[in-house]
N, C-alpha and C positions, 0 to 999 in steps of 0.2 A: 838429362838431355834437354835442350831448349825447345819450347813449343814454337810452332811455326803458324803463320797466318794461312788460313785455308779459304779457297774459293769453293762455294757450294757446288756439288756435283751430283747428278741424278742418274737413275737407271732408266734406260730406254725400253728394255724388254727383259724377260726372264725365260730361260729354257731349262727343261729337266731331262736328265739322262739316267736311265736305269742301269745299274751295274752290279758288280759282285764285291763282297767283302773278301778278305784274304784268308779266312778260315771257315769255321762253322759255328752256328748257334747251338749250344748244348743245354739240355735240361738237367740242371745241377741236382734237383731233388731226385730224379730218377737214377742218376749216376750214383748219388750218395746212398740210395736204397739198394744198390747192388746190381744194376743193369749189366747184363753180360755183353761182351764184345763179340761181334761177328765180322772179322776183318777190321775195316775202319769204322763200321757203323755199330750202333748199340741196338740190342734186341729188347723188346718189351714195349709197354704202353707208357707214353709220356705222363708225367705227373703235374707239370707246371702249365697253367692255362696259356693257350696260344701256340703251344708246340704241337705240330702235326705228327712228328716223330721225335725221338729223343735227340737225334743229331740232325740238324737242318743246315743246308748250305747258306752261308751268310750272304745277304743281299745289301746293296747300297743304292742310294738315290742321289745323283749329282745335281746341284743347282748352279746354273750359269747366269751371271748378271751381265747383261749387255750394257756397257757404259756409253756415255755420250759421244765418245770418239770411236765407237764400235769395237773396242777391246772387250773381250769376254773373260771374266774371272770366275773361278769355280770353287765350290766347297762340296764335301761329300757327307751325306747323312747315313748313319747305320746304328745298330745297337751293339752291345757287348756280348761276348761269348756266353756268359751265364745270365742272360736276360731273365727278368722276372724273379731273380733270387736276391735275398738280402736287401729287400726294399727297393729294388731297381724297377725301371719302366718295363712294361711287357715286351715280349719278343717283337722285333721289327717286322711289321706287316707292310710291304711296299705299296700295295694298292691304297691302303688307308692313309699312309703317309703322303703319297702322291696327291690324293684328293684333298687332304687337309692343307697341304702346301698351296695348291692352286686356289682354293676358296678363301683361305684366311691370310696366308703369308704374302702371296704375290701382290695383292692390292696395297699392303703396307710398304712393300719394297718400292713401289712406284712413287711413294710420298717421301722416301728417305733421302737425306743428304749423306752420301757415302764418303764425303771428305773427312767426317768424324767417325771413327770406328766405334767408340764407346757410345756416342750419341745415337748412331744408327742402330746399334744393338738394343739400346734402351727403347727406341720407338718400334722397331720391327718385331722384337721378341717379347713385347709386353703381354700381359695376361689376356686370355680369351675365355669368355664365360666364367670369369673369376678363377681360372686355372692356368697354370703354366702350360706353354706349348709342349708337345712331346719333345723330350730332351734330345732325341736324334735330330729333330728339325732345328732346335737351337744350335746344336753342334755344327751341322753342315752350313746353315745360313750364316752363322757368325764367321766361319772360315772364309766364305765368299766375301762378306763385308770387310774383313781384314785385308783381303787381297785387293779389294776395290780401293780402300783407303791408302794402301801402299802404292797402288798404281797412280792415284791422284797426286801423292806426295813424291813420286819417283824414288821410292825408298824400299828397303826390305821390310818384311812383316815385323821383324824384331824392332826395327827403328820406330815403327808406328807405336808399338807397345811401350817402348821407352819414352817416347814423346808424351803419350796420353796418360801414362802413369807416373810421369816425372822421375824416371829412373836413369842412372848413368848408362852410357853405352857399354855393353859387356866386353870383357877382354879374355875371360877364362872359359875353357870348355866345361860342359856339364858331364859328369860321369855317366856312362851308358850301362844299362842293365839288360841282359839278354835272358830270354826264357826258353826252356828246353823242349817243352811239349813232352809227349810220351817217349820219344827217342832219347832218353836221358843220357846214357853213357856216351853215345856217339856225339851228341850235341854238346855235352860238357867238354869233350876233347876239342871240338871246334872252337868253343869259347876261350878255352885256355890258350890254344895255339894263336888265337887272334888277340890275346891279352885284354879281354873284356874287363871293365872296371868292377862290375857287380854281376854275380851269377849264382845259381843256374835257374832259379824259380822252382823247377822240379815237378810241378804239377802233381802234388801229393793230394789227390782228390778222391781217394777211395780207401777202404779198410785194407785191401791187399797192399797198397803202396805204403801205408803207414805202418802196418804190422801190429801184432799183439803187443800191447804195452808200448808201442812206438819203436820197437827194436829194428824193424826194417828201415824206418826213416833214419834212425840214429846211425845205422851202418852206412846208409847212403851219404849222409853228411860227412862222416869220417872219410869215406872213399873220395868224395869231391876234394876235401882239403888235401888228402894225400896225393891226388892226381895233379893238383896245381903245382906241387913240388916236383913230381916226376917228369912232367912234360912242359911245364911253363918256362918262360925265359928267366934267367937269373934276376932275382929281385922282384919277380912278379908276386904280388900279394893282394888278391882281390877281396872284396867284401863278399861273404857268402849269404845269399838271400834265398829263403825257401818259403813258398806259399803252401800252407797245409790245409787250407779250406775248412778250418774248424775241427780238424780231426784230433787235435790234442784234447780238446774238450770232450769230443764224442767218445774217445777211447780211454782217456785217463780220468775223466770226470770234470764236471763243470764248476769246480771250486777254484777260486783265484790262486790259492796257495799251492794246490796240486799242479796247476798249469805252470806257475812260476818255477816250482821245483823241477819240473820236467825240462823246461827251457834252459834253466841254469845247468842241468846235467849235460844237455846237448852242447852248450857253450864250453863246458869243461872238457868235452871230448875233443875239441879243436882249439887248444890254447894258442893264443896269439892272433887268432882270426876274429874279426868283428862279424857277429852273427845277426842276421835279420830274420825274424819269424813273422810272416804275414798271416793274418787271420788265424790266431791260435784257437779261437772258439767263436761260435756264433750264438749269442745269448738271446736271440729271437726278436729283439727290438733295439732301436737306437738308444732308448733310455737305459736299458739293461746293459747294452754294450758299453756305453759311457761309464757307467758305475763300475762294472767288473774290470774293464781294461785299465781304468785308473788304479785299481787295486794291484793288478799284475805289474804295471809299470813301476809303482811304488815299491813293491816287493823286490823286483829285479834291481832297481836303483840302490836299494839298501844293501843288497848283496855285492854290489860293485862288479857285476858280471859284464862281459862284452856283448851280451845279448840285447837286442833292441826289438821292440814290438812295432809292427807296421799294421795300421788299420786299413781295411778295405771294405768288407761287408758292413752294412748299416751306416757307412760314412760315404754318402754319395754326392750330395749337393754342396755348394759353397757354404750354406748355413750349417750343414753337418760338419764340414771340415773345421769351421770356426768353433763349433761347440767342443769338438774333440781337442783342438789346440788349446783352447782356454782352460779346459779341464785337465790338461796334461794326461789325457787318456790314451796316448800313444807316443812313442818316441819319433815316429814318422807317419805321415798320412799319405796313402796313395790317392792322388788327385786323378781319378779315373775319368778321363776327359769326356767320353760320350755320356757318362752318368752325371757329370757336373752340368752339362748343357753348353751354354755359351762359352766360347773360349776366353771371353773377357772375364768370366767368373773363374776360369782356371788361373789366369794371371792374378786375380784377387786372392784366390786360395793360397797360392805360393806366398804372397806377401803377408797374409794372415799367419801362416805357419812360421815365417821368419820373425814376425813380431812377437810370437809367443814361445820362441825357442824350440819349435818342433820341426823335424826334418820334412822337407817337401819333395815328394816323389811324383813327377809328372808322368803319369801312367796312361793307361788306355787298354786296348784289347787287340788280340790277334785278328779280330774280325775287321779291323779298319782297312783303309786304303793308303796307297802311297801319298795321295794328296792330303788327307787328314794328318798323316804322319809328319809331313814337311811343315805344316802349320804348327803342329805340336812342338817340333824342335825349336822353332822361332820363339814360341812362348817360353819354353824352358830356358833357353839361353838368355833371352831378354830379362827374365826375372831371376836368373841365376839360381835355379832349383838345385837341390842336392843330388838328384839323379833323374834320369829319364829312361823310359822303356824303349828298347829296340823293337820296333814294330814296323809293319804289320806281319801277319802270318806266323807260322810255327817252324819255318825253315832255318831260323837262326842267321844264316849267311845274308839273306835278303834284308832282314831287319837291321842288322849291324851295318850293312852297306848304306841303306837309305838314310838311317839316322846319322851315322858317322859322317857320311859325305855331305849331307845337308848342313850339319854343324860346321864342318871344315870350310865349306864354301862361304857360309855366313860369316864366320870369324875372319876369313881372308878379306871379304868385302869391307867389313868394319875396320880392319887394320889398314887397308888401302885408303879408306876415307880419312882415317885419323892422320895417316902420313901426308896425304894431299893437303889437309887442313893445316898441318904444322908447317909445311912449306909455304903455303899461302900467307899464313900469319907472319912467318919470318920475312917474307918479301915486303909485306905492308910495314912492319916495324923498321925495316931497313930504309 
């Protein structure tokens, strides 16, 4: 897409609005240790620093930029469901985030030229006291800056990304991946009836759900494949993607060969289906994760299986994604947007994955908001990611609707503009 001349544009004022995320923040360590359910809550003492209880309602902080023409554009800050796990930022503390934003970020915003998205991100989100800003702040502020640049350019968010990263305008939709939450069977049916491209996530986050030697999980995988044939439309053949939260390693053993053997057997259970296994094991550090995941990927590739490894834990920032992509330590990387920080870095992460032949999954969390989700769709479509998460929340229907409709509207706008440009060019040539 051609770059356009920009007139510098400034921010007149900044306002903050406290809000809610769409699900809950959960203490993964406590859940993994066997915390018992009591209705919707978990019983017991939290193990991860910052958690007051094992399950806490997700909060968000909206940031509104008042532009020179009095239009106000917004972005939302929040953390991810399993904050503080796998090398991620601590759980979102709204009072601390509010105070930091007021004292550090707002003065930078008044000096920013919002006509350039990448330039504004570079100046506003630079280090403070030799450290990155809290990633929730990077995430929310960058959303608002992208909307500001789009307002100045009178364009969609995706067109700004295409312009600033020298990408062609997209024409194809990005496959949508839905997550089931704990209501697995019911939500799998919803996904199949709506012909979702990739499903069901499964939330295999405890020993009970994985089962002794993984048999409970294997039976669930087989049931999902069978169910797609029973109630799906003729010809419906989704990718089956399961997040096992490290339980293959915890239950089967932390040896790459054993993990690869187990995954290959699961793939053999569902012939003809492409199988994604997210987070087969957590090796405790980014370095160990890189080394061991590269072994698992190599072992699966040599077997010629349809199974694919998706990295999540220990692969958080743009730098992490680049290292995993360069090392071929995953077939696909989840680019978990609130953990990546600036959404400019999400765009860069997709492009890094493409450069190295690794799948790019623009993900995020059920704890996000409708506002952050719509920004995510524009990033995923502009960069032509391999798939994107239906979010926010765990209700399935809402996430599919928000993501699917935003993508449909966006592609319709771009097709309309292409059509108008073609007519205009035809008239000029005539």
